[in-house]
MDTraj code that builds the backbone (N, CA, C; nanometers):
import mdtraj as md
import numpy as np

residues = "MET LEU LYS SER CYS GLU GLU LYS ASP HIS ASN LYS ASN MET PRO VAL ARG MET PHE TYR ARG ASN THR PHE ALA ASP LEU VAL ASN ASP ALA ILE PHE ALA LEU LYS LYS LYS GLN SER LYS GLU THR GLU ASN ARG GLU LEU MET THR CYS GLU GLY SER ILE LYS PHE VAL SER GLN PHE LEU LEU ASP ASN LEU PRO ALA GLY GLU".split()
xyz = np.array([
    [9.4329, 1.1072, -20.5889],
    [9.4693, 0.9727, -20.6283],
    [9.5925, 0.9278, -20.5506],
    [9.6878, 1.0179, -20.5350],
    [9.8073, 0.9850, -20.4592],
    [9.7733, 0.9502, -20.3149],
    [9.6774, 1.0235, -20.2579],
    [9.6356, 0.9964, -20.1199],
    [9.5798, 0.8544, -20.1072],
    [9.4950, 0.8120, -20.2028],
    [9.4365, 0.6786, -20.1928],
    [9.5421, 0.5701, -20.2123],
    [9.6469, 0.5965, -20.2891],
    [9.7548, 0.4984, -20.3066],
    [9.8369, 0.4820, -20.1794],
    [9.8538, 0.5924, -20.1069],
    [9.9386, 0.5893, -19.9885],
    [9.8661, 0.5411, -19.8639],
    [9.7326, 0.5416, -19.8633],
    [9.6575, 0.4953, -19.7468],
    [9.6675, 0.3434, -19.7365],
    [9.7273, 0.2965, -19.6308],
    [9.7476, 0.1526, -19.6113],
    [9.6160, 0.0798, -19.5854],
    [9.5253, 0.1406, -19.5103],
    [9.3990, 0.0750, -19.4785],
    [9.3161, 0.0496, -19.6034],
    [9.3212, 0.1402, -19.6960],
    [9.2425, 0.1271, -19.8189],
    [9.2960, 0.0138, -19.9074],
    [9.4269, -0.0028, -19.9126],
    [9.4879, -0.0991, -20.0039],
    [9.5022, -0.2394, -19.9473],
    [9.4880, -0.2560, -19.8188],
    [9.5131, -0.3881, -19.7612],
    [9.4062, -0.4903, -19.7997],
    [9.2906, -0.4465, -19.8436],
    [9.1839, -0.5379, -19.8814],
    [9.1735, -0.5584, -20.0327],
    [9.2767, -0.5215, -20.1056],
    [9.2727, -0.5373, -20.2510],
    [9.2734, -0.6858, -20.2848],
    [9.1789, -0.7312, -20.3660],
    [9.1765, -0.8718, -20.4041],
    [9.3026, -0.9100, -20.4815],
    [9.3427, -1.0341, -20.4662],
    [9.4634, -1.0829, -20.5326],
    [9.4513, -1.0660, -20.6834],
    [9.3322, -1.0932, -20.7368],
    [9.3114, -1.0806, -20.8812],
    [9.3413, -0.9386, -20.9278],
    [9.2978, -0.8386, -20.8513],
    [9.3229, -0.6991, -20.8880],
    [9.4713, -0.6663, -20.8766],
    [9.5380, -0.7209, -20.7748],
    [9.6814, -0.6978, -20.7607],
    [9.7553, -0.7511, -20.8824],
    [9.7233, -0.8750, -20.9225],
    [9.7892, -0.9319, -21.0398],
    [9.7543, -0.8552, -21.1666],
    [9.6295, -0.8136, -21.1804],
    [9.5903, -0.7386, -21.2997],
    [9.6654, -0.6060, -21.3056],
    [9.6798, -0.5401, -21.1918],
    [9.7522, -0.4128, -21.1886],
    [9.9011, -0.4322, -21.2111],
    [9.9554, -0.5443, -21.1666],
    [10.0987, -0.5678, -21.1763],
    [10.1389, -0.6285, -21.3094],
    [10.0681, -0.7313, -21.3520],
    [10.1093, -0.8073, -21.4702],
    [10.0135, -0.7921, -21.5876],
    [9.9140, -0.7057, -21.5734],
    [9.8065, -0.6943, -21.6733],
    [9.7453, -0.8326, -21.6901],
    [9.7322, -0.8806, -21.8086],
    [9.6732, -1.0122, -21.8296],
    [9.7767, -1.1147, -21.8737],
    [9.9050, -1.0845, -21.8535],
    [10.0107, -1.1751, -21.8989],
    [10.0023, -1.3130, -21.8348],
    [9.9797, -1.3176, -21.7053],
    [9.9745, -1.4465, -21.6369],
    [9.8548, -1.5279, -21.6861],
    [9.7401, -1.4627, -21.7013],
    [9.6224, -1.5326, -21.7520],
    [9.6467, -1.5842, -21.8938],
    [9.7092, -1.5012, -21.9772],
    [9.7392, -1.5428, -22.1139],
    [9.8358, -1.6610, -22.1160],
    [9.9343, -1.6586, -22.0267],
    [10.0318, -1.7672, -22.0204],
    [9.9656, -1.8978, -21.9779],
    [9.8785, -1.8923, -21.8792],
    [9.8100, -2.0129, -21.8335],
    [9.7150, -2.0644, -21.9407],
    [9.6467, -1.9745, -22.0094],
    [9.5588, -2.0148, -22.1190],
    [9.6385, -2.0827, -22.2297],
    [9.7546, -2.0259, -22.2649],
    [9.8396, -2.0858, -22.3692],
    [9.8895, -2.2235, -22.3258],
    [9.9228, -2.2376, -22.1980],
    [9.9672, -2.3671, -22.1457],
    [9.8561, -2.4702, -22.1583],
    [9.7360, -2.4355, -22.1138],
    [9.6237, -2.5293, -22.1212],
    [9.5926, -2.5671, -22.2654],
    [9.6002, -2.4714, -22.3548],
    [9.5747, -2.4981, -22.4956],
    [9.6791, -2.5939, -22.5528],
    [9.8059, -2.5684, -22.5189],
    [9.9136, -2.6549, -22.5676],
    [9.9038, -2.7945, -22.5072],
    [9.8674, -2.8024, -22.3784],
    [9.8508, -2.9326, -22.3148],
    [9.7385, -3.0124, -22.3803],
    [9.6323, -2.9459, -22.4192],
    [9.5208, -3.0181, -22.4811],
    [9.5552, -3.0658, -22.6219],
    [9.6418, -2.9920, -22.6894],
    [9.6817, -3.0317, -22.8245],
    [9.7920, -3.1365, -22.8237],
    [9.8792, -3.1314, -22.7249],
    [9.9934, -3.2225, -22.7177],
    [9.9817, -3.3113, -22.5940],
    [9.8835, -3.3977, -22.5934],
    [9.8597, -3.4827, -22.4767],
    [9.9724, -3.5823, -22.4527],
    [10.0501, -3.6140, -22.5550],
    [10.1596, -3.7097, -22.5381],
    [10.2874, -3.6438, -22.4863],
    [10.2916, -3.5116, -22.4828],
    [10.4093, -3.4393, -22.4349],
    [10.4105, -3.4412, -22.2822],
    [10.4855, -3.5343, -22.2249],
    [10.4879, -3.5533, -22.0787],
    [10.5507, -3.4357, -22.0051],
    [10.6428, -3.3643, -22.0703],
    [10.7081, -3.2521, -22.0032],
    [10.6074, -3.1414, -21.9700],
    [10.5133, -3.1171, -22.0593],
    [10.4124, -3.0137, -22.0339],
    [10.3164, -3.0527, -21.9231],
    [10.3053, -3.1801, -21.8945],
    [10.2099, -3.2264, -21.7937],
    [10.2685, -3.2254, -21.6524],
    [10.4006, -3.2057, -21.6398],
    [10.4628, -3.2009, -21.5074],
    [10.4623, -3.0580, -21.4540],
    [10.4797, -3.0446, -21.3239],
    [10.4851, -2.9110, -21.2631],
    [10.6022, -2.8307, -21.3181],
    [10.7192, -2.8948, -21.3251],
    [10.8375, -2.8242, -21.3743],
    [10.8199, -2.7802, -21.5194],
    [10.7660, -2.8675, -21.6019],
    [10.7446, -2.8332, -21.7421],
    [10.6432, -2.7218, -21.7589],
    [10.5391, -2.7247, -21.6781],
    [10.4381, -2.6190, -21.6842],
    [10.4968, -2.4846, -21.6418],
    [10.5766, -2.4867, -21.5356],
    [10.6403, -2.3636, -21.4880],
    [10.7364, -2.3093, -21.5923],
    [10.8124, -2.3977, -21.6555],
    [10.9047, -2.3543, -21.7609],
    [10.8284, -2.2908, -21.8770],
    [10.7185, -2.3521, -21.9170],
    [10.6399, -2.2989, -22.0279],
    [10.5847, -2.1607, -21.9931],
    [10.5252, -2.1470, -21.8744],
    [10.4668, -2.0196, -21.8339],
    [10.5750, -1.9125, -21.8223],
    [10.6881, -1.9447, -21.7621],
    [10.7942, -1.8453, -21.7474],
    [10.8506, -1.8042, -21.8829],
    [10.8658, -1.8973, -21.9753],
    [10.9144, -1.8632, -22.1089],
    [10.8129, -1.7763, -22.1822],
    [10.6846, -1.8071, -22.1667],
    [10.5791, -1.7253, -22.2275],
    [10.5861, -1.5827, -22.1745],
    [10.6030, -1.5680, -22.0429],
    [10.6112, -1.4351, -21.9831],
    [10.7332, -1.3586, -22.0336],
    [10.8466, -1.4265, -22.0441],
    [10.9666, -1.3610, -22.0949],
    [10.9503, -1.3186, -22.2408],
    [10.8855, -1.4013, -22.3192],
    [10.8678, -1.3697, -22.4616],
    [10.7651, -1.2603, -22.4857],
    [10.6776, -1.2366, -22.3908],
    [10.5669, -1.1421, -22.4106],
    [10.5689, -1.0253, -22.3123],
    [10.6865, -0.9853, -22.2692],
    [10.6960, -0.8727, -22.1770],
    [10.6488, -0.7441, -22.2455],
    [10.5866, -0.6543, -22.1694],
    [10.5471, -0.5259, -22.2278],
    [10.6700, -0.4458, -22.2700],
    [10.6493, -0.3534, -22.3592],
    [10.7601, -0.2681, -22.4055],
    [10.8224, -0.1941, -22.2887],
    [10.9525, -0.1905, -22.2844],
    [11.0235, -0.1198, -22.1788],
    [11.0537, -0.2035, -22.0569],
    [11.0170, -0.3269, -22.0550],
    [11.0427, -0.4144, -21.9394],
    [11.1672, -0.4950, -21.9625],
])
top = md.Topology()
chain = top.add_chain()
for i, resn in enumerate(residues, 1):
    res = top.add_residue(resn, chain, resSeq=i)
    for name in ("N", "CA", "C"):
        top.add_atom(name, md.element.get_by_symbol(name[0]), res)
traj = md.Trajectory(xyz[None], top)
């Protein structure tokens, strides 16, 4: 297993989705899902509809839901 991790040729074709899943588990997907859900419920909340507001929401979600030990 260590050999396959260290081989550069083997890892260079790893799909982005797998990289994120290995790095962040499903936190990013959960954060985006929570954002979309909140946006659909609070259509009048203009801050959630902007790029900055969306980024703030996702980053706060990630901070609040970090795995144990992070």
